[in-house]
N, C-alpha and C positions, 0 to 999 in steps of 0.2 A: 504494500499500499504506500503510495507516494505521499509526500508532505502535503500537497495540495488537497488530495482526497481526505487526508486526516484532518486538515483544517476545516474542510467543509463539513465533515462528520461532527466535529466539535461545535461548529457554528450552529448546526441544526439542533444539536442537543441543548445549546444555550438558549436558542429561540423557544424550544419546547419547555424548558425550565421557566422561562420568563412568562410564558403563557399560563403555566400552572400557578405561578406566584400571583399573577394578576387575578386569576380566578379565586384564589385563597383570599386575596385582599378584598375583593368584592364581597365575599362571604363574611369575613371577620370585621371589616371596617364599615360600620353602617353609614349609609349616605342619607342625607336629608334634603328634601326639596325645600327651598325657601321662596317666599313670595316676592314679587317685584318691590313691594313696600319694604320688606325686610332687607333686600339687597340695597335699595336706595339709602336706608338708614345706616347700614354698614359702611357704604361709600361715604356718606356724610360724616360719620364718626371718624373714618380714616383721614379724611381731608382736615377735620378739626385737630386731630392729633398731630398731624404733620405740620400744620401752620400755626398751631396755638402756642401758648406759653410753654416754656420748657426750662429745665435747670441742667446746666452742664454737669455731667457726672463727676469730672475731676474737681470742680469747684465744690460740689456737694460733699465729696469725700473729705476735702480739706476742712470745710466748715464743721463737719462732724468728727473731725480728728480720726478719720479712718484711713488716712493716707499712710501706707505701710512703707 
């Protein structure tokens, strides 16, 4: 068996394993449908968190004497 044939065999096994893992993931990890309103709320909260007030982590550590 040549190297190319061996690599093709390994590739097909990897693809098969990936498909099995995806099937297991679908079974084990529950998926939940969300409404359009919920999605809009999540997007709004994300935007607020990215553009809102924040505290620099390094400054906070210094202020709380957590700087090691």
